[in-house]
C-alpha positions as CSV (number, residue, x, y, z in Angstrom):
1,X,-94.3,22.9,164.3
2,X,-95.9,24.0,167.6
3,X,-97.9,21.5,169.7
4,X,-101.4,22.3,171.1
5,X,-103.4,20.6,173.8
6,X,-107.2,20.3,174.4
7,X,-109.8,18.5,176.5
8,X,-111.0,15.5,174.3
9,X,-114.3,15.3,176.3
10,X,-115.2,18.9,175.4
11,X,-113.8,19.0,171.9
12,X,-116.0,17.1,169.4
13,X,-113.0,16.7,167.0
14,X,-111.5,13.9,169.2
15,X,-114.4,11.4,169.1
16,X,-114.7,11.7,165.3
17,X,-110.9,11.3,164.9
18,X,-110.6,8.3,167.3
19,X,-113.6,6.5,165.7
20,X,-112.0,6.8,162.2
21,X,-108.3,6.4,162.8
22,X,-107.0,2.9,161.8
23,X,-104.7,2.6,164.8
24,X,-107.2,3.8,167.4
25,X,-108.7,1.4,170.0
26,X,-111.5,1.3,172.5
27,X,-109.2,3.1,174.9
28,X,-109.1,6.1,172.7
29,X,-112.9,6.5,172.8
30,X,-114.4,9.5,174.4
31,X,-116.6,7.2,176.6
32,X,-113.5,5.5,178.1
33,X,-111.9,8.9,178.9
34,X,-115.2,10.1,180.4
35,X,-115.3,6.9,182.6
36,X,-111.7,7.6,183.8
37,X,-112.6,11.3,184.6
38,X,-115.9,10.5,186.3
39,X,-114.5,7.7,188.5
40,X,-111.0,8.9,189.4
41,X,-111.0,12.6,188.8
42,X,-108.3,12.4,186.2
43,X,-108.0,15.3,183.7
44,X,-107.9,14.1,180.0
45,X,-105.6,15.9,177.7
46,X,-104.8,15.4,174.0
47,X,-101.6,16.7,172.5
48,X,-101.7,17.5,168.7
49,X,-99.9,19.4,166.0
50,X,-103.3,20.5,164.6
51,X,-104.3,24.1,165.5
52,X,-107.7,24.7,167.2
53,X,-110.7,24.7,165.0
54,X,-109.0,22.5,162.4
55,X,-109.7,18.8,161.6
56,X,-107.3,16.7,163.6
57,X,-104.3,15.1,161.8
58,X,-102.8,13.5,164.9
59,X,-103.2,13.3,168.6
60,X,-101.8,11.6,171.8
61,X,-104.4,11.0,174.6
62,X,-103.2,11.4,178.2
63,X,-104.7,11.7,181.6
64,X,-103.2,13.8,184.4
65,X,-103.0,11.8,187.6
66,X,-102.5,13.9,190.8
67,X,-101.8,11.9,194.0
68,X,-100.4,12.8,197.3
69,X,-99.3,9.1,197.7
70,X,-97.8,8.2,194.4
71,X,-97.1,11.7,193.0
72,X,-98.3,13.5,189.9
73,X,-97.8,12.2,186.4
74,X,-99.2,12.2,182.8
75,X,-100.2,8.8,181.6
76,X,-101.4,7.5,178.2
77,X,-103.7,6.1,179.6
78,X,-104.4,4.9,183.1
79,X,-106.0,1.4,183.5
80,X,-105.7,0.9,179.7
81,X,-103.6,-2.0,178.5
82,X,-102.2,0.1,175.6
83,X,-102.9,3.4,174.0
84,X,-101.3,4.0,170.6
85,X,-100.0,7.6,170.0
86,X,-102.0,8.5,166.9
87,X,-99.1,10.4,165.4
88,X,-98.6,11.7,161.8
89,X,-95.8,10.2,159.7
90,X,-94.0,13.5,159.6
91,X,-94.2,14.2,163.4
92,X,-91.2,15.8,164.9
93,X,-90.0,13.9,168.1
94,X,-88.0,16.9,169.1
95,X,-91.1,19.0,169.3
96,X,-92.7,16.4,171.5
97,X,-89.6,16.3,173.7
98,X,-89.7,20.1,174.1
99,X,-93.4,20.0,174.9
100,X,-92.9,17.3,177.6
101,X,-89.9,19.2,179.1
102,X,-91.9,22.4,179.4
103,X,-95.2,20.9,180.6
104,X,-93.5,18.6,183.0
105,X,-91.7,21.4,184.7
106,X,-94.8,23.6,184.6
107,X,-97.1,21.0,186.2
108,X,-94.4,19.3,188.4
109,X,-95.2,15.8,186.9
110,X,-92.8,13.1,188.1
111,X,-92.9,11.5,184.6
112,X,-94.8,11.2,181.4
113,X,-95.8,7.6,180.2
114,X,-96.7,6.2,176.8
115,X,-98.2,2.8,176.2
116,X,-97.7,2.1,172.5
117,X,-98.6,-1.2,171.0
118,X,-97.7,-0.6,167.3
119,X,-96.0,2.8,167.0
120,X,-92.2,2.9,167.2
121,X,-91.1,6.0,169.1
122,X,-88.0,7.6,167.9
123,X,-85.0,7.6,170.3
124,X,-84.8,11.3,169.8
125,X,-88.0,11.7,171.9
126,X,-85.9,10.7,175.0
127,X,-88.2,8.0,176.3
128,X,-86.8,5.0,178.3
129,X,-88.4,1.6,178.6
130,X,-90.5,0.9,181.8
131,X,-92.8,-2.1,182.4
132,X,-93.2,-4.9,179.9
133,X,-96.1,-7.3,179.3
134,X,-97.3,-9.9,176.8
135,X,-100.3,-8.9,174.7
136,X,-102.4,-11.4,172.8
137,X,-104.6,-11.0,169.8
138,X,-106.9,-13.7,168.4
139,X,-107.5,-13.6,164.6
140,X,-111.2,-14.2,163.7
141,X,-110.8,-14.4,160.0
142,X,-110.8,-18.2,159.7
143,X,-114.1,-20.1,159.7
144,X,-115.5,-20.8,163.1
145,X,-114.9,-24.5,162.8
146,X,-111.2,-23.7,162.0
147,X,-110.9,-21.5,165.1
148,X,-112.4,-24.2,167.3
149,X,-109.9,-26.7,166.0
150,X,-107.0,-24.3,166.7
151,X,-108.0,-24.3,170.4
152,X,-106.0,-26.6,172.7
153,X,-107.7,-30.0,172.5
154,X,-107.4,-31.0,176.2
155,X,-107.3,-27.7,178.0
156,X,-109.9,-25.7,176.0
157,X,-112.0,-27.9,173.6
158,X,-112.8,-30.6,176.1
159,X,-113.5,-28.1,178.8
160,X,-116.0,-26.2,176.5
161,X,-117.8,-29.5,175.9
162,X,-117.7,-30.2,179.7
163,X,-119.4,-26.9,180.4
164,X,-122.0,-27.6,177.7
165,X,-122.6,-31.0,179.3
166,X,-123.1,-29.3,182.7
167,X,-125.9,-27.2,181.1
168,X,-124.5,-23.9,182.3
169,X,-126.8,-21.0,181.6
170,X,-125.6,-17.9,179.8
171,X,-126.5,-14.3,179.9
172,X,-125.2,-11.1,178.4
173,X,-126.0,-7.4,178.4
174,X,-125.1,-4.2,180.3
175,X,-127.7,-3.9,183.0
176,X,-127.1,-2.9,186.7
177,X,-128.3,-6.4,187.7
178,X,-125.7,-8.1,185.6
179,X,-123.1,-5.7,187.0
180,X,-124.0,-6.6,190.6
181,X,-123.3,-10.3,189.8
182,X,-120.2,-9.5,187.8
183,X,-118.8,-7.3,190.6
184,X,-119.4,-10.0,193.3
185,X,-117.1,-12.2,191.2
186,X,-114.6,-9.4,190.7
187,X,-114.3,-9.1,194.5
188,X,-113.8,-12.8,194.9
189,X,-111.2,-13.0,192.1
190,X,-109.2,-10.0,193.4
191,X,-109.2,-11.5,196.9
192,X,-107.9,-14.8,195.5
193,X,-105.0,-12.9,194.0
194,X,-104.5,-10.8,197.1
195,X,-105.4,-7.6,195.3
196,X,-107.9,-4.8,196.0
197,X,-111.0,-4.9,193.8
198,X,-111.6,-2.0,191.5
199,X,-114.4,0.3,192.7
200,X,-117.9,-0.8,191.5
201,X,-118.3,2.8,190.4
202,X,-115.6,2.3,187.7
203,X,-117.6,-0.5,186.0
204,X,-120.8,1.5,186.4
205,X,-119.2,4.5,184.6
206,X,-117.9,2.2,181.8
207,X,-121.5,1.0,181.2
208,X,-122.8,4.6,181.3
209,X,-120.3,6.1,178.9
210,X,-119.4,3.2,176.6
211,X,-123.0,2.3,176.1
212,X,-123.4,-0.1,173.1
213,X,-119.7,-0.7,173.0
214,X,-119.6,-2.6,176.3
215,X,-121.0,-6.0,177.3
216,X,-121.0,-8.2,180.3
217,X,-121.3,-12.0,179.9
218,X,-122.1,-14.3,182.7
219,X,-122.1,-18.1,183.1
220,X,-124.5,-19.4,185.7
221,X,-125.0,-22.7,187.6
222,X,-128.6,-23.1,188.9
223,X,-129.1,-19.3,188.6
224,X,-125.9,-18.4,190.5
225,X,-123.2,-16.5,188.5
226,X,-120.0,-18.4,188.6
227,X,-117.9,-16.6,186.0
228,X,-118.0,-13.4,184.0
229,X,-116.2,-11.3,181.5
230,X,-116.5,-7.6,180.4
231,X,-115.6,-6.7,176.9
232,X,-115.4,-3.5,174.8
233,X,-115.9,-3.0,171.1
234,X,-114.1,-0.6,168.7
235,X,-114.6,-1.0,165.0
236,X,-113.7,-4.5,164.0
237,X,-112.0,-5.3,167.3
238,X,-113.5,-6.7,170.5
239,X,-111.4,-6.1,173.7
240,X,-111.5,-8.7,176.5
241,X,-110.9,-6.3,179.4
242,X,-111.9,-8.0,182.7
243,X,-112.5,-11.6,183.7
244,X,-113.6,-13.1,187.0
245,X,-114.8,-16.4,188.5
246,X,-115.8,-18.3,191.6
247,X,-112.9,-20.8,192.3
248,X,-115.4,-23.3,193.8
249,X,-116.8,-23.9,190.3
250,X,-113.6,-24.0,188.2
251,X,-114.1,-27.7,187.5
252,X,-117.2,-26.7,185.5
253,X,-115.1,-24.8,182.9
254,X,-117.2,-21.7,182.9
255,X,-114.4,-19.4,181.7
256,X,-113.5,-21.5,178.5
257,X,-117.3,-21.7,177.9
258,X,-117.6,-17.9,178.1
259,X,-114.5,-17.3,175.9
260,X,-116.0,-19.6,173.2
261,X,-119.3,-17.7,173.4
262,X,-117.3,-14.5,173.0
263,X,-115.5,-15.9,169.9
264,X,-118.7,-17.2,168.3
265,X,-120.7,-14.0,168.9
266,X,-117.8,-11.6,167.9
267,X,-117.3,-13.6,164.7
268,X,-121.0,-13.5,163.9
269,X,-121.1,-9.7,164.6
270,X,-118.4,-9.1,162.0
271,X,-115.4,-8.5,164.3
272,X,-112.1,-9.4,162.8
273,X,-110.0,-9.9,166.0
274,X,-110.2,-10.1,169.7
275,X,-107.7,-8.2,171.8
276,X,-107.1,-10.5,174.8
277,X,-105.3,-7.7,176.7
278,X,-102.0,-7.6,178.5
279,X,-100.5,-10.3,180.8
280,X,-97.7,-9.8,183.3
281,X,-94.5,-11.6,182.2
282,X,-94.6,-13.9,185.2
283,X,-98.3,-14.6,185.2
284,X,-97.9,-18.1,183.7
285,X,-101.4,-19.4,184.3
286,X,-103.1,-16.6,182.4
287,X,-100.4,-16.6,179.7
288,X,-100.9,-20.3,179.1
289,X,-104.7,-19.9,178.9
290,X,-104.4,-17.2,176.2
291,X,-101.8,-19.2,174.3
292,X,-104.1,-22.2,174.3
293,X,-106.8,-20.1,172.6
294,X,-104.5,-19.9,169.6
295,X,-103.8,-16.2,170.1
296,X,-100.8,-14.4,168.7
297,X,-98.5,-13.1,171.4
298,X,-96.4,-9.9,171.2
299,X,-94.4,-8.0,173.8
300,X,-95.8,-4.7,175.0
301,X,-93.4,-2.2,176.6
302,X,-94.4,1.1,178.2
303,X,-92.1,4.2,177.8
304,X,-91.4,7.0,180.2
305,X,-89.9,10.4,180.1
306,X,-87.5,11.5,181.5
307,X,-84.8,8.8,181.6
308,X,-84.5,9.3,185.3
309,X,-88.1,8.3,186.0
310,X,-88.5,5.3,188.3
311,X,-89.4,2.2,186.4
312,X,-92.1,-0.3,187.2
313,X,-95.5,0.0,188.9
314,X,-96.0,3.1,191.1
315,X,-97.4,0.7,193.8
316,X,-94.6,-1.8,193.7
317,X,-92.9,-0.7,196.9
318,X,-96.2,-1.1,198.8
319,X,-97.4,-4.4,197.3
320,X,-96.0,-7.0,199.8
321,X,-97.4,-5.3,202.9
322,X,-100.7,-4.4,201.0
323,X,-101.3,-8.0,199.9
324,X,-100.9,-9.3,203.5
325,X,-103.4,-6.7,204.6
326,X,-105.9,-7.4,201.7
327,X,-105.9,-11.1,202.5
328,X,-107.5,-10.6,205.9
329,X,-109.9,-7.7,205.1
330,X,-113.7,-8.4,204.9
331,X,-115.2,-7.9,201.4
332,X,-117.1,-4.8,202.4
333,X,-113.8,-3.2,203.6
334,X,-111.8,-4.2,200.6
335,X,-114.4,-2.6,198.3
336,X,-114.2,0.7,200.2
337,X,-110.4,0.5,200.2
338,X,-110.4,-0.1,196.5
339,X,-112.6,3.0,196.0
340,X,-110.0,5.1,197.9
341,X,-106.8,3.6,196.6
342,X,-107.4,3.1,192.9
343,X,-107.3,6.8,191.9
344,X,-103.6,6.8,193.2
345,X,-102.6,3.8,191.1
346,X,-103.4,4.9,187.5
């Protein structure tokens, strides 16, 4: 069976398919693809066995990344924790392999990457394992009281009560004003980890294109934002995508406070689970925090074609020197550098 490709932003079949497919996520949504294209200039592509003009039976979403620094590649999808290939049960891995071989040669891509969370990819498709992460999912089906009791007593429950005792104020929405406060915290958090902040334009485009499926939550102390999270919604799943905080106020437990607000409100809105996103295997602090929320942890492994493709993050060779440089840059300069650099990282 031949494979076809199309632009999912221009073809209305994709949004209908992604909204209804049981294995799709927020990262499949047209709005997410539009944000990637508008911010970084990536070209979205969907590969399918369905002929043009026919209702989709399957599809794998990609973005083409062209960079004079890190090379050209096809990724499913950049800056997305995972992106399930929405394949039909009878899909032929050899057809996919042949398509990849032909298109990679044609476009001179260094590699093609998949980020499957559930789908088992046949070894016949010639993918090799690349990066691995932990991915956490919190089940919201128990009663709210039960969920609270499953939180770590000392590290989460008591800290939520501490935040409530401190009378932190709370705000949520998707306004530019909230984004300004959220982005200030993003810059602080990325500096703390010696990493460049994502461009503010990226978060702006998420708000523009994801619309009612995105929310920013902020915790404030005396009117000043001290912690924030950005979440996405798809069907019965809420995705915790970005979190940030001011380290000076960590003793006030604003992040556990925000996570509990997210759990409460997601449960009340009918969500069945919270996708807490990926965590690097060696990021012990974040890993422990998610485990203490009572989330289920699974290993997430990215796949690349061909087998000769270099494994790991495309920026890995540059990270040690880059982190030394980031640590001494003024905030205004790091934001500009992030705007320039991130399109090469996806």
